[in-house]
DRENDO-1510 file (C-alpha; in Angstrom, 1 decimal, always signed):
<recs>
REC; n; res; u; v; w
REC; 1; MET; +8.1; -9.2; +15.6 .
REC; 2; GLY; +4.9; -8.9; +13.9 .
REC; 3; THR; +4.0; -7.0; +10.7 .
REC; 4; LEU; +5.8; -3.8; +9.6 .
REC; 5; PHE; +5.5; -1.5; +6.7 .
REC; 6; GLU; +8.6; -0.2; +5.3 .
REC; 7; PRO; +8.3; +2.8; +2.9 .
REC; 8; VAL; +9.8; +1.9; -0.6 .
REC; 9; THR; +12.8; +3.8; -1.3 .
REC; 10; PRO; +15.1; +3.9; -4.5 .
REC; 11; GLU; +17.2; +1.1; -2.7 .
REC; 12; THR; +14.3; -1.0; -1.8 .
REC; 13; MET; +12.3; -0.5; -5.2 .
REC; 14; ALA; +13.9; -3.8; -6.9 .
REC; 15; THR; +12.4; -5.9; -3.8 .
REC; 16; TYR; +9.1; -4.1; -4.1 .
REC; 17; ILE; +8.9; -4.9; -7.9 .
REC; 18; LYS; +9.9; -8.5; -7.3 .
REC; 19; VAL; +7.4; -9.0; -4.3 .
REC; 20; GLY; +4.7; -7.2; -6.1 .
REC; 21; THR; +5.1; -9.2; -9.5 .
REC; 22; GLN; +5.4; -12.6; -7.5 .
REC; 23; SER; +2.4; -11.9; -5.5 .
REC; 24; TYR; +0.4; -10.7; -8.4 .
REC; 25; LEU; +1.3; -13.8; -10.5 .
REC; 26; GLU; +0.4; -16.1; -7.5 .
REC; 27; HIS; -3.1; -14.6; -7.2 .
REC; 28; TYR; -4.2; -13.1; -10.6 .
REC; 29; LEU; -2.5; -14.9; -13.4 .
REC; 30; TYR; -5.9; -16.6; -14.1 .
REC; 31; LEU; -7.3; -13.2; -15.2 .
REC; 32; TRP; -5.2; -13.2; -18.4 .
REC; 33; LYS; -5.9; -14.9; -21.6 .
REC; 34; ASP; -2.3; -15.6; -22.7 .
REC; 35; GLN; -0.8; -15.9; -19.3 .
REC; 36; ASN; +1.2; -12.6; -19.8 .
REC; 37; PRO; -0.2; -9.9; -17.9 .
REC; 38; THR; +0.2; -6.5; -19.4 .
REC; 39; TYR; -0.6; -5.3; -15.9 .
REC; 40; LEU; +3.0; -6.0; -14.8 .
REC; 41; LYS; +4.1; -3.7; -17.4 .
REC; 42; VAL; +2.2; -0.8; -16.2 .
REC; 43; SER; +2.7; -1.3; -12.5 .
REC; 44; PHE; +6.1; -3.0; -11.7 .
REC; 45; THR; +8.7; -1.5; -13.8 .
REC; 46; PRO; +11.7; +0.8; -12.1 .
REC; 47; GLU; +10.3; +3.9; -14.2 .
REC; 48; VAL; +6.5; +3.5; -12.9 .
REC; 49; VAL; +7.7; +2.8; -9.2 .
REC; 50; GLN; +10.2; +5.6; -9.2 .
REC; 51; SER; +7.6; +8.0; -10.4 .
REC; 52; GLU; +5.2; +6.8; -7.6 .
REC; 53; ILE; +8.1; +7.2; -4.9 .
REC; 54; ASP; +8.5; +10.7; -6.3 .
REC; 55; ASN; +4.7; +11.6; -6.1 .
REC; 56; PRO; +4.0; +13.0; -2.6 .
REC; 57; HIS; +0.5; +11.6; -2.6 .
REC; 58; CYS; +1.6; +8.2; -3.2 .
REC; 59; CYS; +2.8; +5.9; -0.6 .
REC; 60; ASN; +4.4; +2.5; -1.5 .
REC; 61; TYR; +5.3; -0.1; +1.2 .
REC; 62; LEU; +6.9; -3.4; +1.4 .
REC; 63; ILE; +5.0; -5.6; +3.9 .
REC; 64; LYS; +7.2; -7.6; +6.1 .
REC; 65; HIS; +6.2; -10.3; +8.8 .
REC; 66; ASN; +9.0; -11.5; +11.2 .
REC; 67; ARG; +11.5; -10.0; +9.0 .
REC; 68; THR; +10.5; -11.6; +5.9 .
REC; 69; ASN; +8.9; -10.0; +2.8 .
REC; 70; ALA; +5.0; -10.7; +2.9 .
REC; 71; GLY; +3.7; -8.4; +0.4 .
REC; 72; ILE; +3.3; -4.8; -0.9 .
REC; 73; LEU; +1.0; -2.0; -0.3 .
REC; 74; LYS; +0.3; +1.0; -2.4 .
REC; 75; ILE; -1.8; +3.9; -1.3 .
REC; 76; THR; -2.8; +7.1; -2.9 .
REC; 77; ILE; -3.6; +9.6; +0.1 .
REC; 78; HIS; -5.7; +12.1; -1.8 .
REC; 79; GLN; -7.9; +10.5; -4.4 .
REC; 80; SER; -11.6; +11.1; -5.0 .
REC; 81; TRP; -14.2; +8.9; -6.0 .
REC; 82; GLY; -17.8; +9.5; -6.7 .
REC; 83; ASP; -19.1; +12.1; -4.2 .
REC; 84; TRP; -16.1; +12.0; -2.1 .
REC; 85; THR; -13.4; +14.6; -2.7 .
REC; 86; SER; -9.8; +14.1; -2.6 .
REC; 87; LYS; -9.7; +15.9; +0.8 .
REC; 88; ASP; -11.9; +13.3; +2.1 .
REC; 89; ALA; -11.0; +10.2; +0.5 .
REC; 90; LEU; -7.9; +7.7; +0.6 .
REC; 91; TYR; -7.6; +5.2; -2.2 .
REC; 92; LEU; -6.1; +1.9; -1.3 .
REC; 93; HIS; -4.7; +1.0; -4.9 .
REC; 94; ARG; -2.9; -2.2; -4.0 .
REC; 95; LEU; -2.7; -4.8; -1.2 .
REC; 96; TYR; -0.9; -7.8; -2.5 .
REC; 97; LEU; +0.3; -10.6; -0.2 .
REC; 98; LEU; +2.6; -13.4; -1.1 .
REC; 99; GLU; +0.9; -16.7; -1.1 .
REC; 100; HIS; +3.0; -18.0; +1.9 .
REC; 101; ALA; +1.9; -15.1; +3.9 .
REC; 102; THR; -2.0; -15.3; +3.3 .
REC; 103; GLY; -4.1; -16.5; +6.5 .
REC; 104; LYS; -1.7; -15.1; +9.0 .
REC; 105; ASN; -3.5; -11.8; +9.7 .
REC; 106; ILE; -1.1; -10.0; +7.7 .
REC; 107; GLY; -3.9; -8.7; +5.5 .
REC; 108; LYS; -6.0; -7.5; +8.6 .
REC; 109; ASN; -3.0; -5.8; +9.9 .
REC; 110; SER; -2.3; -4.1; +6.6 .
REC; 111; LEU; -6.1; -2.8; +6.7 .
REC; 112; HIS; -5.4; -1.5; +10.2 .
REC; 113; PHE; -2.2; +0.4; +9.1 .
REC; 114; VAL; -4.2; +1.9; +6.2 .
REC; 115; GLU; -7.0; +3.1; +8.5 .
REC; 116; ASN; -4.6; +4.7; +10.9 .
REC; 117; LEU; -2.9; +6.4; +7.9 .
REC; 118; ALA; -6.2; +7.6; +6.7 .
REC; 119; LYS; -7.1; +9.0; +10.2 .
REC; 120; ARG; -3.9; +10.8; +10.5 .
REC; 121; HIS; -4.5; +12.6; +7.3 .
REC; 122; GLN; -8.1; +13.4; +8.6 .
REC; 123; LYS; -9.9; +11.3; +5.8 .
REC; 124; LYS; -13.4; +10.2; +6.1 .
REC; 125; VAL; -13.5; +7.2; +3.9 .
REC; 126; ILE; -11.1; +4.5; +2.4 .
REC; 127; TRP; -11.9; +3.1; -1.1 .
REC; 128; LEU; -10.5; +0.4; -3.2 .
REC; 129; GLU; -11.3; -1.8; -6.2 .
REC; 130; ALA; -11.4; -5.5; -5.8 .
REC; 131; MET; -12.1; -8.5; -8.4 .
REC; 132; LYS; -16.0; -9.2; -8.5 .
REC; 133; LYS; -15.0; -12.7; -8.2 .
REC; 134; GLY; -12.7; -14.3; -5.9 .
REC; 135; LEU; -11.5; -14.2; -2.3 .
REC; 136; ALA; -10.5; -10.5; -2.1 .
REC; 137; LYS; -14.1; -9.3; -1.9 .
REC; 138; GLN; -15.0; -11.5; +0.9 .
REC; 139; PHE; -11.8; -10.4; +2.7 .
REC; 140; TYR; -12.7; -6.8; +2.4 .
REC; 141; GLN; -16.4; -7.4; +3.3 .
REC; 142; LYS; -15.2; -9.3; +6.4 .
REC; 143; ASN; -13.3; -6.0; +7.5 .
REC; 144; GLY; -16.1; -3.6; +7.1 .
REC; 145; TYR; -15.8; -2.7; +3.5 .
REC; 146; THR; -19.2; -2.5; +1.3 .
REC; 147; SER; -19.8; -2.4; -2.1 .
REC; 148; ILE; -20.3; +1.2; -3.4 .
REC; 149; GLY; -19.9; +0.9; -7.1 .
REC; 150; LYS; -18.6; -1.0; -10.2 .
REC; 151; SER; -15.5; -0.9; -12.3 .
REC; 152; CYS; -13.7; -2.7; -14.9 .
REC; 153; ILE; -10.4; -3.7; -16.0 .
REC; 154; SER; -9.5; -1.8; -19.2 .
REC; 155; LEU; -6.2; -3.6; -19.9 .
REC; 156; GLU; -6.0; -5.7; -23.0 .
REC; 157; GLY; -5.6; -9.4; -22.8 .
REC; 158; VAL; -8.0; -9.9; -19.7 .
REC; 159; LYS; -10.5; -12.5; -20.0 .
REC; 160; GLU; -14.0; -10.9; -20.7 .
REC; 161; SER; -15.4; -12.9; -18.1 .
REC; 162; GLU; -12.9; -11.6; -15.5 .
REC; 163; LYS; -13.0; -7.8; -16.2 .
REC; 164; GLU; -15.6; -6.8; -13.6 .
REC; 165; MET; -14.5; -5.2; -10.4 .
REC; 166; LEU; -16.2; -3.7; -7.5 .
REC; 167; VAL; -15.6; -0.4; -5.8 .
REC; 168; MET; -15.7; -0.7; -2.0 .
REC; 169; GLY; -15.5; +1.7; +0.7 .
REC; 170; LYS; -15.3; +2.0; +4.4 .
REC; 171; THR; -16.3; +5.2; +6.4 .
REC; 172; LEU; -13.9; +6.1; +9.3 .
</recs>
């Protein structure tokens, strides 16, 4: 069986939204002052996900492990950052795993999938944003990503102490 990456379609969009919302709440609810993340309203609605499906530069996937939903993945194929042009860079926008799926190499398999996709598109680098605090930063570092800049969550309602993010990258 192993880990599979199923492209999201209009027929699987509701599952993608459900898995994305659940995984986000399991891992990132602590960021929010009122436990009501506005992030969900700008990321996991049918209108938003349909617009991503319609965008030829955006790739959304359901991550399955042993035929069970394990998480979601969102990639922007051509996304510049800093000195990297959109021709050279791929943006790993979102890799969220359900709590029950962590610690099973699914995240590592997902990064290999993203790297192979980037190579097929002749990208020179993959970049992403990770919380400055927390386990995601360590996970990406363990998989060859280094800190290359800083970012900040701009959404209203995020605790001031949790807004800082790191921009991380990996050269291919």
